[in-house]
Gaussian input, Z-matrix of N, CA and C with variables (Angstrom, degrees):
# hf/3-21g

backbone

0 1
 N
 C     1     B1
 C     2     B2     1     A1
 N     3     B3     2     A2     1     D1
 C     4     B4     3     A3     2     D2
 C     5     B5     4     A4     3     D3
 N     6     B6     5     A5     4     D4
 C     7     B7     6     A6     5     D5
 C     8     B8     7     A7     6     D6
 N     9     B9     8     A8     7     D7
 C    10    B10     9     A9     8     D8
 C    11    B11    10    A10     9     D9
 N    12    B12    11    A11    10    D10
 C    13    B13    12    A12    11    D11
 C    14    B14    13    A13    12    D12
 N    15    B15    14    A14    13    D13
 C    16    B16    15    A15    14    D14
 C    17    B17    16    A16    15    D15
 N    18    B18    17    A17    16    D16
 C    19    B19    18    A18    17    D17
 C    20    B20    19    A19    18    D18
 N    21    B21    20    A20    19    D19
 C    22    B22    21    A21    20    D20
 C    23    B23    22    A22    21    D21
 N    24    B24    23    A23    22    D22
 C    25    B25    24    A24    23    D23
 C    26    B26    25    A25    24    D24
 N    27    B27    26    A26    25    D25
 C    28    B28    27    A27    26    D26
 C    29    B29    28    A28    27    D27
 N    30    B30    29    A29    28    D28
 C    31    B31    30    A30    29    D29
 C    32    B32    31    A31    30    D30
 N    33    B33    32    A32    31    D31
 C    34    B34    33    A33    32    D32
 C    35    B35    34    A34    33    D33
 N    36    B36    35    A35    34    D34
 C    37    B37    36    A36    35    D35
 C    38    B38    37    A37    36    D36
 N    39    B39    38    A38    37    D37
 C    40    B40    39    A39    38    D38
 C    41    B41    40    A40    39    D39
 N    42    B42    41    A41    40    D40
 C    43    B43    42    A42    41    D41
 C    44    B44    43    A43    42    D42
 N    45    B45    44    A44    43    D43
 C    46    B46    45    A45    44    D44
 C    47    B47    46    A46    45    D45
 N    48    B48    47    A47    46    D46
 C    49    B49    48    A48    47    D47
 C    50    B50    49    A49    48    D48
 N    51    B51    50    A50    49    D49
 C    52    B52    51    A51    50    D50
 C    53    B53    52    A52    51    D51
 N    54    B54    53    A53    52    D52
 C    55    B55    54    A54    53    D53
 C    56    B56    55    A55    54    D54
 N    57    B57    56    A56    55    D55
 C    58    B58    57    A57    56    D56
 C    59    B59    58    A58    57    D57
 N    60    B60    59    A59    58    D58
 C    61    B61    60    A60    59    D59
 C    62    B62    61    A61    60    D60
 N    63    B63    62    A62    61    D61
 C    64    B64    63    A63    62    D62
 C    65    B65    64    A64    63    D63
 N    66    B66    65    A65    64    D64
 C    67    B67    66    A66    65    D65
 C    68    B68    67    A67    66    D66
 N    69    B69    68    A68    67    D67
 C    70    B70    69    A69    68    D68
 C    71    B71    70    A70    69    D69
 N    72    B72    71    A71    70    D70
 C    73    B73    72    A72    71    D71
 C    74    B74    73    A73    72    D72
 N    75    B75    74    A74    73    D73
 C    76    B76    75    A75    74    D74
 C    77    B77    76    A76    75    D75
 N    78    B78    77    A77    76    D76
 C    79    B79    78    A78    77    D77
 C    80    B80    79    A79    78    D78
 N    81    B81    80    A80    79    D79
 C    82    B82    81    A81    80    D80
 C    83    B83    82    A82    81    D81
 N    84    B84    83    A83    82    D82
 C    85    B85    84    A84    83    D83
 C    86    B86    85    A85    84    D84
 N    87    B87    86    A86    85    D85
 C    88    B88    87    A87    86    D86
 C    89    B89    88    A88    87    D87
 N    90    B90    89    A89    88    D88
 C    91    B91    90    A90    89    D89
 C    92    B92    91    A91    90    D90
 N    93    B93    92    A92    91    D91
 C    94    B94    93    A93    92    D92
 C    95    B95    94    A94    93    D93
 N    96    B96    95    A95    94    D94
 C    97    B97    96    A96    95    D95
 C    98    B98    97    A97    96    D96
 N    99    B99    98    A98    97    D97
 C   100   B100    99    A99    98    D98
 C   101   B101   100   A100    99    D99
 N   102   B102   101   A101   100   D100
 C   103   B103   102   A102   101   D101
 C   104   B104   103   A103   102   D102
 N   105   B105   104   A104   103   D103
 C   106   B106   105   A105   104   D104
 C   107   B107   106   A106   105   D105
 N   108   B108   107   A107   106   D106
 C   109   B109   108   A108   107   D107
 C   110   B110   109   A109   108   D108
 N   111   B111   110   A110   109   D109
 C   112   B112   111   A111   110   D110
 C   113   B113   112   A112   111   D111
 N   114   B114   113   A113   112   D112
 C   115   B115   114   A114   113   D113
 C   116   B116   115   A115   114   D114
 N   117   B117   116   A116   115   D115
 C   118   B118   117   A117   116   D116
 C   119   B119   118   A118   117   D117
 N   120   B120   119   A119   118   D118
 C   121   B121   120   A120   119   D119
 C   122   B122   121   A121   120   D120
 N   123   B123   122   A122   121   D121
 C   124   B124   123   A123   122   D122
 C   125   B125   124   A124   123   D123
 N   126   B126   125   A125   124   D124
 C   127   B127   126   A126   125   D125
 C   128   B128   127   A127   126   D126
 N   129   B129   128   A128   127   D127
 C   130   B130   129   A129   128   D128
 C   131   B131   130   A130   129   D129
 N   132   B132   131   A131   130   D130
 C   133   B133   132   A132   131   D131
 C   134   B134   133   A133   132   D132
 N   135   B135   134   A134   133   D133
 C   136   B136   135   A135   134   D134
 C   137   B137   136   A136   135   D135
 N   138   B138   137   A137   136   D136
 C   139   B139   138   A138   137   D137
 C   140   B140   139   A139   138   D138
 N   141   B141   140   A140   139   D139
 C   142   B142   141   A141   140   D140
 C   143   B143   142   A142   141   D141
 N   144   B144   143   A143   142   D142
 C   145   B145   144   A144   143   D143
 C   146   B146   145   A145   144   D144
 N   147   B147   146   A146   145   D145
 C   148   B148   147   A147   146   D146
 C   149   B149   148   A148   147   D147
 N   150   B150   149   A149   148   D148
 C   151   B151   150   A150   149   D149
 C   152   B152   151   A151   150   D150
 N   153   B153   152   A152   151   D151
 C   154   B154   153   A153   152   D152
 C   155   B155   154   A154   153   D153
 N   156   B156   155   A155   154   D154
 C   157   B157   156   A156   155   D155
 C   158   B158   157   A157   156   D156
 N   159   B159   158   A158   157   D157
 C   160   B160   159   A159   158   D158
 C   161   B161   160   A160   159   D159
 N   162   B162   161   A161   160   D160
 C   163   B163   162   A162   161   D161
 C   164   B164   163   A163   162   D162
 N   165   B165   164   A164   163   D163
 C   166   B166   165   A165   164   D164
 C   167   B167   166   A166   165   D165
 N   168   B168   167   A167   166   D166
 C   169   B169   168   A168   167   D167
 C   170   B170   169   A169   168   D168
 N   171   B171   170   A170   169   D169
 C   172   B172   171   A171   170   D170
 C   173   B173   172   A172   171   D171
 N   174   B174   173   A173   172   D172
 C   175   B175   174   A174   173   D173
 C   176   B176   175   A175   174   D174
 N   177   B177   176   A176   175   D175
 C   178   B178   177   A177   176   D176
 C   179   B179   178   A178   177   D177
 N   180   B180   179   A179   178   D178
 C   181   B181   180   A180   179   D179
 C   182   B182   181   A181   180   D180
 N   183   B183   182   A182   181   D181
 C   184   B184   183   A183   182   D182
 C   185   B185   184   A184   183   D183
 N   186   B186   185   A185   184   D184
 C   187   B187   186   A186   185   D185
 C   188   B188   187   A187   186   D186
 N   189   B189   188   A188   187   D187
 C   190   B190   189   A189   188   D188
 C   191   B191   190   A190   189   D189
 N   192   B192   191   A191   190   D190
 C   193   B193   192   A192   191   D191
 C   194   B194   193   A193   192   D192
 N   195   B195   194   A194   193   D193
 C   196   B196   195   A195   194   D194
 C   197   B197   196   A196   195   D195
 N   198   B198   197   A197   196   D196
 C   199   B199   198   A198   197   D197
 C   200   B200   199   A199   198   D198
 N   201   B201   200   A200   199   D199
 C   202   B202   201   A201   200   D200
 C   203   B203   202   A202   201   D201
 N   204   B204   203   A203   202   D202
 C   205   B205   204   A204   203   D203
 C   206   B206   205   A205   204   D204
 N   207   B207   206   A206   205   D205
 C   208   B208   207   A207   206   D206
 C   209   B209   208   A208   207   D207
 N   210   B210   209   A209   208   D208
 C   211   B211   210   A210   209   D209
 C   212   B212   211   A211   210   D210
 N   213   B213   212   A212   211   D211
 C   214   B214   213   A213   212   D212
 C   215   B215   214   A214   213   D213
 N   216   B216   215   A215   214   D214
 C   217   B217   216   A216   215   D215
 C   218   B218   217   A217   216   D216
 N   219   B219   218   A218   217   D217
 C   220   B220   219   A219   218   D218
 C   221   B221   220   A220   219   D219
 N   222   B222   221   A221   220   D220
 C   223   B223   222   A222   221   D221
 C   224   B224   223   A223   222   D222
 N   225   B225   224   A224   223   D223
 C   226   B226   225   A225   224   D224
 C   227   B227   226   A226   225   D225
 N   228   B228   227   A227   226   D226
 C   229   B229   228   A228   227   D227
 C   230   B230   229   A229   228   D228
 N   231   B231   230   A230   229   D229
 C   232   B232   231   A231   230   D230
 C   233   B233   232   A232   231   D231
 N   234   B234   233   A233   232   D232
 C   235   B235   234   A234   233   D233
 C   236   B236   235   A235   234   D234
 N   237   B237   236   A236   235   D235
 C   238   B238   237   A237   236   D236
 C   239   B239   238   A238   237   D237
 N   240   B240   239   A239   238   D238
 C   241   B241   240   A240   239   D239
 C   242   B242   241   A241   240   D240
 N   243   B243   242   A242   241   D241
 C   244   B244   243   A243   242   D242
 C   245   B245   244   A244   243   D243
 N   246   B246   245   A245   244   D244
 C   247   B247   246   A246   245   D245
 C   248   B248   247   A247   246   D246
 N   249   B249   248   A248   247   D247
 C   250   B250   249   A249   248   D248
 C   251   B251   250   A250   249   D249
 N   252   B252   251   A251   250   D250
 C   253   B253   252   A252   251   D251
 C   254   B254   253   A253   252   D252
 N   255   B255   254   A254   253   D253
 C   256   B256   255   A255   254   D254
 C   257   B257   256   A256   255   D255
 N   258   B258   257   A257   256   D256
 C   259   B259   258   A258   257   D257
 C   260   B260   259   A259   258   D258
 N   261   B261   260   A260   259   D259
 C   262   B262   261   A261   260   D260
 C   263   B263   262   A262   261   D261
 N   264   B264   263   A263   262   D262
 C   265   B265   264   A264   263   D263
 C   266   B266   265   A265   264   D264
 N   267   B267   266   A266   265   D265
 C   268   B268   267   A267   266   D266
 C   269   B269   268   A268   267   D267
 N   270   B270   269   A269   268   D268
 C   271   B271   270   A270   269   D269
 C   272   B272   271   A271   270   D270
 N   273   B273   272   A272   271   D271
 C   274   B274   273   A273   272   D272
 C   275   B275   274   A274   273   D273
 N   276   B276   275   A275   274   D274
 C   277   B277   276   A276   275   D275
 C   278   B278   277   A277   276   D276
 N   279   B279   278   A278   277   D277
 C   280   B280   279   A279   278   D278
 C   281   B281   280   A280   279   D279
 N   282   B282   281   A281   280   D280
 C   283   B283   282   A282   281   D281
 C   284   B284   283   A283   282   D282
 N   285   B285   284   A284   283   D283
 C   286   B286   285   A285   284   D284
 C   287   B287   286   A286   285   D285
 N   288   B288   287   A287   286   D286
 C   289   B289   288   A288   287   D287
 C   290   B290   289   A289   288   D288
 N   291   B291   290   A290   289   D289
 C   292   B292   291   A291   290   D290
 C   293   B293   292   A292   291   D291
 N   294   B294   293   A293   292   D292
 C   295   B295   294   A294   293   D293
 C   296   B296   295   A295   294   D294
 N   297   B297   296   A296   295   D295
 C   298   B298   297   A297   296   D296
 C   299   B299   298   A298   297   D297
 N   300   B300   299   A299   298   D298
 C   301   B301   300   A300   299   D299
 C   302   B302   301   A301   300   D300
 N   303   B303   302   A302   301   D301
 C   304   B304   303   A303   302   D302
 C   305   B305   304   A304   303   D303
 N   306   B306   305   A305   304   D304
 C   307   B307   306   A306   305   D305
 C   308   B308   307   A307   306   D306
 N   309   B309   308   A308   307   D307
 C   310   B310   309   A309   308   D308
 C   311   B311   310   A310   309   D309
 N   312   B312   311   A311   310   D310
 C   313   B313   312   A312   311   D311
 C   314   B314   313   A313   312   D312
 N   315   B315   314   A314   313   D313
 C   316   B316   315   A315   314   D314
 C   317   B317   316   A316   315   D315
 N   318   B318   317   A317   316   D316
 C   319   B319   318   A318   317   D317
 C   320   B320   319   A319   318   D318

   B1=1.4398
   B2=1.5232
   B3=1.3174
   B4=1.4130
   B5=1.5360
   B6=1.3369
   B7=1.4515
   B8=1.5140
   B9=1.3362
   B10=1.4755
   B11=1.5140
   B12=1.3315
   B13=1.4651
   B14=1.4897
   B15=1.3099
   B16=1.4805
   B17=1.5466
   B18=1.3183
   B19=1.4527
   B20=1.4976
   B21=1.3204
   B22=1.4584
   B23=1.5381
   B24=1.3628
   B25=1.4648
   B26=1.5660
   B27=1.2937
   B28=1.4701
   B29=1.5281
   B30=1.3581
   B31=1.4635
   B32=1.5321
   B33=1.3342
   B34=1.4473
   B35=1.5195
   B36=1.3092
   B37=1.4590
   B38=1.5341
   B39=1.3098
   B40=1.4951
   B41=1.5383
   B42=1.3469
   B43=1.4437
   B44=1.5265
   B45=1.3081
   B46=1.4556
   B47=1.5261
   B48=1.3399
   B49=1.4452
   B50=1.5187
   B51=1.3508
   B52=1.4585
   B53=1.5199
   B54=1.3197
   B55=1.4451
   B56=1.5277
   B57=1.3160
   B58=1.4632
   B59=1.5515
   B60=1.3114
   B61=1.4846
   B62=1.5138
   B63=1.3049
   B64=1.4664
   B65=1.5149
   B66=1.3128
   B67=1.4606
   B68=1.5292
   B69=1.3628
   B70=1.4121
   B71=1.5419
   B72=1.3185
   B73=1.4697
   B74=1.5173
   B75=1.3259
   B76=1.4842
   B77=1.5386
   B78=1.3376
   B79=1.4973
   B80=1.5076
   B81=1.3685
   B82=1.4466
   B83=1.5331
   B84=1.3413
   B85=1.4810
   B86=1.5100
   B87=1.3194
   B88=1.4490
   B89=1.5343
   B90=1.3281
   B91=1.4565
   B92=1.5144
   B93=1.3409
   B94=1.4652
   B95=1.5421
   B96=1.3130
   B97=1.4731
   B98=1.5355
   B99=1.3435
   B100=1.4674
   B101=1.5134
   B102=1.3595
   B103=1.4735
   B104=1.5347
   B105=1.3251
   B106=1.4789
   B107=1.5328
   B108=1.3107
   B109=1.4563
   B110=1.5121
   B111=1.3395
   B112=1.4557
   B113=1.5069
   B114=1.2957
   B115=1.4763
   B116=1.5210
   B117=1.3157
   B118=1.4313
   B119=1.5321
   B120=1.3089
   B121=1.4695
   B122=1.5150
   B123=1.3581
   B124=1.4642
   B125=1.5014
   B126=1.3051
   B127=1.4682
   B128=1.5160
   B129=1.3349
   B130=1.4220
   B131=1.5319
   B132=1.2985
   B133=1.4491
   B134=1.5157
   B135=1.3506
   B136=1.4486
   B137=1.4884
   B138=1.3046
   B139=1.4607
   B140=1.5354
   B141=1.2951
   B142=1.4807
   B143=1.5103
   B144=1.3485
   B145=1.4317
   B146=1.5392
   B147=1.3199
   B148=1.4603
   B149=1.5156
   B150=1.3375
   B151=1.4303
   B152=1.5100
   B153=1.3280
   B154=1.4558
   B155=1.5302
   B156=1.3279
   B157=1.4519
   B158=1.5304
   B159=1.3326
   B160=1.4801
   B161=1.5095
   B162=1.3121
   B163=1.4738
   B164=1.5051
   B165=1.3238
   B166=1.4713
   B167=1.5261
   B168=1.3490
   B169=1.4603
   B170=1.5124
   B171=1.3415
   B172=1.4953
   B173=1.5166
   B174=1.3527
   B175=1.4550
   B176=1.4989
   B177=1.3292
   B178=1.4915
   B179=1.5157
   B180=1.3172
   B181=1.4532
   B182=1.4909
   B183=1.3183
   B184=1.4775
   B185=1.5254
   B186=1.3594
   B187=1.4165
   B188=1.5333
   B189=1.3172
   B190=1.4518
   B191=1.5270
   B192=1.3219
   B193=1.4603
   B194=1.5381
   B195=1.3109
   B196=1.4559
   B197=1.5216
   B198=1.3377
   B199=1.4605
   B200=1.5199
   B201=1.3438
   B202=1.4577
   B203=1.5055
   B204=1.3171
   B205=1.4667
   B206=1.5299
   B207=1.3261
   B208=1.4570
   B209=1.5312
   B210=1.3676
   B211=1.4822
   B212=1.5231
   B213=1.3461
   B214=1.4483
   B215=1.5157
   B216=1.3311
   B217=1.4578
   B218=1.5020
   B219=1.3349
   B220=1.4506
   B221=1.5260
   B222=1.2982
   B223=1.4560
   B224=1.5432
   B225=1.3053
   B226=1.4681
   B227=1.5068
   B228=1.3429
   B229=1.4651
   B230=1.5359
   B231=1.3426
   B232=1.4563
   B233=1.5438
   B234=1.3237
   B235=1.4368
   B236=1.5193
   B237=1.3560
   B238=1.4745
   B239=1.4964
   B240=1.3471
   B241=1.4263
   B242=1.5449
   B243=1.3332
   B244=1.4455
   B245=1.4990
   B246=1.3050
   B247=1.4812
   B248=1.5359
   B249=1.3206
   B250=1.4573
   B251=1.5198
   B252=1.3128
   B253=1.4832
   B254=1.5394
   B255=1.3425
   B256=1.4770
   B257=1.5170
   B258=1.3039
   B259=1.4455
   B260=1.5469
   B261=1.3124
   B262=1.4776
   B263=1.5298
   B264=1.3315
   B265=1.4545
   B266=1.5018
   B267=1.3248
   B268=1.4968
   B269=1.5157
   B270=1.3204
   B271=1.4919
   B272=1.5189
   B273=1.3310
   B274=1.4467
   B275=1.5117
   B276=1.3473
   B277=1.4594
   B278=1.5180
   B279=1.3245
   B280=1.4475
   B281=1.5265
   B282=1.3256
   B283=1.4868
   B284=1.5116
   B285=1.3199
   B286=1.4542
   B287=1.5170
   B288=1.3322
   B289=1.4602
   B290=1.4968
   B291=1.3073
   B292=1.4621
   B293=1.5124
   B294=1.3248
   B295=1.4484
   B296=1.5134
   B297=1.3459
   B298=1.4217
   B299=1.5158
   B300=1.3365
   B301=1.4639
   B302=1.5363
   B303=1.3156
   B304=1.4851
   B305=1.5523
   B306=1.3245
   B307=1.4653
   B308=1.5253
   B309=1.3339
   B310=1.4589
   B311=1.5216
   B312=1.3298
   B313=1.4716
   B314=1.5032
   B315=1.3371
   B316=1.4682
   B317=1.4779
   B318=1.3498
   B319=1.4731
   B320=1.4795
   A1=109.86
   A2=117.65
   A3=124.05
   A4=111.53
   A5=115.19
   A6=119.47
   A7=106.78
   A8=115.88
   A9=120.32
   A10=110.53
   A11=113.44
   A12=121.11
   A13=106.60
   A14=116.08
   A15=119.32
   A16=108.82
   A17=115.36
   A18=120.59
   A19=108.04
   A20=114.14
   A21=122.22
   A22=104.40
   A23=117.50
   A24=118.39
   A25=109.93
   A26=117.16
   A27=120.00
   A28=111.19
   A29=117.22
   A30=120.57
   A31=108.85
   A32=115.15
   A33=122.41
   A34=108.77
   A35=117.15
   A36=121.11
   A37=109.03
   A38=114.90
   A39=119.58
   A40=108.12
   A41=115.47
   A42=122.99
   A43=114.39
   A44=116.39
   A45=121.01
   A46=110.48
   A47=115.82
   A48=120.41
   A49=107.75
   A50=116.99
   A51=121.07
   A52=111.31
   A53=114.73
   A54=121.16
   A55=111.38
   A56=115.45
   A57=122.76
   A58=107.70
   A59=115.91
   A60=120.51
   A61=110.35
   A62=116.72
   A63=120.30
   A64=109.30
   A65=115.75
   A66=123.18
   A67=107.01
   A68=116.66
   A69=121.70
   A70=109.16
   A71=117.27
   A72=121.42
   A73=107.09
   A74=115.82
   A75=120.55
   A76=107.96
   A77=118.40
   A78=118.93
   A79=115.53
   A80=118.85
   A81=122.70
   A82=112.19
   A83=115.22
   A84=119.72
   A85=110.77
   A86=116.17
   A87=122.52
   A88=115.35
   A89=116.12
   A90=119.94
   A91=113.30
   A92=116.35
   A93=123.09
   A94=110.89
   A95=119.29
   A96=121.02
   A97=109.72
   A98=113.81
   A99=121.18
   A100=110.06
   A101=114.93
   A102=117.24
   A103=108.48
   A104=115.04
   A105=119.27
   A106=113.45
   A107=117.48
   A108=121.39
   A109=115.27
   A110=116.11
   A111=120.47
   A112=115.63
   A113=117.77
   A114=120.19
   A115=110.01
   A116=116.23
   A117=120.26
   A118=109.98
   A119=116.68
   A120=122.77
   A121=105.81
   A122=117.73
   A123=119.25
   A124=115.84
   A125=116.29
   A126=122.22
   A127=108.38
   A128=115.05
   A129=121.54
   A130=109.65
   A131=115.89
   A132=122.84
   A133=108.42
   A134=115.61
   A135=118.06
   A136=107.17
   A137=118.53
   A138=120.06
   A139=111.83
   A140=118.44
   A141=118.09
   A142=110.39
   A143=113.88
   A144=122.79
   A145=106.62
   A146=115.85
   A147=121.51
   A148=108.23
   A149=117.05
   A150=122.30
   A151=108.64
   A152=116.36
   A153=122.99
   A154=109.81
   A155=114.64
   A156=120.92
   A157=105.72
   A158=116.81
   A159=120.92
   A160=112.13
   A161=117.11
   A162=122.62
   A163=116.31
   A164=118.54
   A165=120.67
   A166=108.20
   A167=115.66
   A168=119.30
   A169=111.01
   A170=113.14
   A171=119.81
   A172=113.20
   A173=116.33
   A174=120.55
   A175=110.15
   A176=114.72
   A177=121.21
   A178=108.02
   A179=116.57
   A180=122.48
   A181=110.55
   A182=116.00
   A183=122.25
   A184=106.61
   A185=115.24
   A186=121.61
   A187=111.47
   A188=114.70
   A189=120.73
   A190=110.10
   A191=114.94
   A192=120.21
   A193=113.88
   A194=118.46
   A195=122.04
   A196=112.81
   A197=118.45
   A198=120.82
   A199=109.22
   A200=116.34
   A201=122.11
   A202=112.16
   A203=115.82
   A204=121.01
   A205=108.55
   A206=115.96
   A207=122.04
   A208=112.56
   A209=114.92
   A210=118.02
   A211=113.72
   A212=113.54
   A213=122.29
   A214=107.42
   A215=117.11
   A216=121.16
   A217=108.64
   A218=114.15
   A219=122.57
   A220=110.02
   A221=116.80
   A222=121.21
   A223=109.21
   A224=116.07
   A225=120.87
   A226=110.03
   A227=115.80
   A228=121.64
   A229=107.40
   A230=114.83
   A231=121.25
   A232=107.61
   A233=117.95
   A234=122.58
   A235=108.69
   A236=116.29
   A237=119.74
   A238=111.19
   A239=116.05
   A240=121.92
   A241=109.95
   A242=115.14
   A243=118.84
   A244=109.98
   A245=116.64
   A246=118.78
   A247=109.27
   A248=114.01
   A249=122.93
   A250=113.89
   A251=113.81
   A252=121.22
   A253=102.52
   A254=115.37
   A255=120.25
   A256=109.31
   A257=116.58
   A258=123.19
   A259=109.12
   A260=115.14
   A261=120.87
   A262=107.14
   A263=117.54
   A264=121.61
   A265=109.56
   A266=113.87
   A267=121.88
   A268=109.95
   A269=115.28
   A270=118.15
   A271=110.77
   A272=116.35
   A273=121.27
   A274=114.47
   A275=118.04
   A276=121.99
   A277=112.10
   A278=118.20
   A279=121.90
   A280=114.40
   A281=116.94
   A282=119.78
   A283=109.35
   A284=115.66
   A285=120.97
   A286=108.89
   A287=113.58
   A288=119.31
   A289=110.40
   A290=115.56
   A291=121.05
   A292=110.12
   A293=115.30
   A294=122.80
   A295=107.72
   A296=117.44
   A297=120.27
   A298=109.73
   A299=113.49
   A300=120.62
   A301=107.19
   A302=114.29
   A303=119.25
   A304=109.11
   A305=113.26
   A306=120.33
   A307=107.13
   A308=116.44
   A309=123.10
   A310=107.13
   A311=115.51
   A312=120.83
   A313=109.21
   A314=115.39
   A315=121.50
   A316=110.20
   A317=115.41
   A318=119.86
   A319=114.55
   D1=140.41
   D2=-179.66
   D3=-76.76
   D4=148.44
   D5=176.28
   D6=-100.74
   D7=139.53
   D8=-179.47
   D9=-127.41
   D10=149.95
   D11=170.90
   D12=-114.72
   D13=125.11
   D14=-179.36
   D15=-119.63
   D16=147.81
   D17=176.73
   D18=-126.46
   D19=109.46
   D20=177.32
   D21=-127.42
   D22=130.89
   D23=179.44
   D24=-59.34
   D25=139.15
   D26=179.57
   D27=-70.67
   D28=-28.21
   D29=-179.51
   D30=-138.26
   D31=151.57
   D32=175.32
   D33=-157.09
   D34=158.78
   D35=175.02
   D36=-89.93
   D37=146.26
   D38=179.95
   D39=-55.56
   D40=131.11
   D41=179.11
   D42=88.99
   D43=-8.28
   D44=-179.95
   D45=-73.66
   D46=140.26
   D47=175.61
   D48=-85.85
   D49=123.60
   D50=-177.72
   D51=-118.85
   D52=145.70
   D53=179.86
   D54=-88.13
   D55=134.32
   D56=179.85
   D57=-118.25
   D58=134.05
   D59=-178.86
   D60=-130.55
   D61=143.14
   D62=172.24
   D63=-143.47
   D64=135.89
   D65=173.65
   D66=-125.49
   D67=124.27
   D68=-175.16
   D69=-111.57
   D70=128.84
   D71=177.61
   D72=-79.32
   D73=109.31
   D74=-179.02
   D75=-158.76
   D76=135.60
   D77=-177.22
   D78=-69.33
   D79=-21.65
   D80=177.45
   D81=50.10
   D82=59.40
   D83=178.52
   D84=-70.59
   D85=128.24
   D86=-174.95
   D87=-79.20
   D88=-21.50
   D89=-175.40
   D90=92.83
   D91=-2.06
   D92=-176.93
   D93=-101.63
   D94=-13.61
   D95=-178.14
   D96=-88.13
   D97=155.99
   D98=177.15
   D99=-111.51
   D100=150.52
   D101=174.93
   D102=-84.15
   D103=-171.67
   D104=-177.18
   D105=-69.30
   D106=-15.30
   D107=176.26
   D108=-98.63
   D109=6.88
   D110=179.04
   D111=85.32
   D112=5.57
   D113=178.56
   D114=-89.50
   D115=146.59
   D116=179.42
   D117=-69.40
   D118=136.54
   D119=174.65
   D120=-81.36
   D121=123.90
   D122=-177.45
   D123=-57.90
   D124=142.92
   D125=177.95
   D126=-62.18
   D127=132.08
   D128=176.30
   D129=-153.63
   D130=92.93
   D131=179.51
   D132=-118.75
   D133=158.80
   D134=169.94
   D135=-70.78
   D136=115.18
   D137=-173.02
   D138=-85.34
   D139=-30.71
   D140=177.01
   D141=-152.92
   D142=151.27
   D143=178.74
   D144=-138.05
   D145=135.86
   D146=179.54
   D147=-126.76
   D148=137.71
   D149=172.12
   D150=-116.72
   D151=133.38
   D152=177.48
   D153=-123.00
   D154=137.04
   D155=177.52
   D156=-113.38
   D157=114.02
   D158=-174.30
   D159=52.04
   D160=40.68
   D161=176.68
   D162=85.40
   D163=-11.40
   D164=-179.40
   D165=-98.91
   D166=131.23
   D167=179.48
   D168=-68.04
   D169=126.29
   D170=-179.45
   D171=-115.60
   D172=-16.43
   D173=-178.38
   D174=-156.90
   D175=138.94
   D176=177.85
   D177=-139.88
   D178=136.95
   D179=174.82
   D180=-131.43
   D181=130.33
   D182=174.14
   D183=-111.55
   D184=114.62
   D185=-173.21
   D186=-108.06
   D187=159.03
   D188=-179.89
   D189=-136.50
   D190=-160.20
   D191=-174.15
   D192=-72.11
   D193=-9.68
   D194=178.71
   D195=-81.86
   D196=-5.28
   D197=-179.46
   D198=-89.67
   D199=136.81
   D200=-177.55
   D201=-69.94
   D202=162.47
   D203=175.40
   D204=-59.40
   D205=153.06
   D206=-179.88
   D207=52.86
   D208=60.28
   D209=-175.28
   D210=-59.76
   D211=142.08
   D212=177.89
   D213=-120.83
   D214=128.60
   D215=178.90
   D216=-128.41
   D217=146.15
   D218=179.56
   D219=-138.34
   D220=134.24
   D221=178.47
   D222=-154.39
   D223=176.51
   D224=-176.40
   D225=-124.38
   D226=146.64
   D227=172.06
   D228=-132.18
   D229=164.15
   D230=176.32
   D231=-99.11
   D232=123.23
   D233=-179.48
   D234=-70.73
   D235=119.65
   D236=-179.95
   D237=-111.70
   D238=-51.70
   D239=-176.92
   D240=-139.98
   D241=157.12
   D242=174.36
   D243=-65.37
   D244=145.87
   D245=-179.86
   D246=165.60
   D247=-155.64
   D248=-177.75
   D249=-109.82
   D250=143.33
   D251=170.04
   D252=-108.40
   D253=117.44
   D254=-173.22
   D255=-119.15
   D256=138.10
   D257=177.15
   D258=-117.03
   D259=144.62
   D260=175.10
   D261=-143.79
   D262=138.17
   D263=179.89
   D264=-145.01
   D265=162.92
   D266=177.68
   D267=-143.58
   D268=145.68
   D269=177.55
   D270=-108.00
   D271=175.94
   D272=-178.41
   D273=-64.09
   D274=-21.76
   D275=178.13
   D276=-83.89
   D277=-0.61
   D278=179.92
   D279=89.58
   D280=-1.77
   D281=176.31
   D282=-70.94
   D283=139.92
   D284=-179.77
   D285=-122.04
   D286=152.79
   D287=177.09
   D288=-141.93
   D289=162.94
   D290=179.14
   D291=-155.19
   D292=157.40
   D293=176.40
   D294=-158.81
   D295=152.41
   D296=178.90
   D297=-148.81
   D298=161.56
   D299=177.75
   D300=-151.36
   D301=146.08
   D302=-179.93
   D303=-91.67
   D304=151.39
   D305=174.71
   D306=-132.72
   D307=132.81
   D308=179.02
   D309=-102.18
   D310=120.45
   D311=-179.51
   D312=-105.66
   D313=128.78
   D314=178.59
   D315=-111.91
   D316=161.18
   D317=-177.65
   D318=-72.62

């Protein structure tokens, strides 16, 4: 399973636009490299990532071999209610990962 670092503000005002960041530790093998014996290293990239805010999908990314190792993504959401920002992703090898963080929304 991949390890991720996420940055979600712990507090925000209702209606405020907040920045969300995630960096996932993953080698993102393209399938084009060879090992020391000349055999192709199998393709293994994070194929999709979904972010949900209080259960509603707010961001989706479908990645391919053009994404660098340890992908970093940044996007914005509008703070509506207190709750959780949850991430889930899967790679080509079937490995899945997840991470979440709480956000407190004030009036």
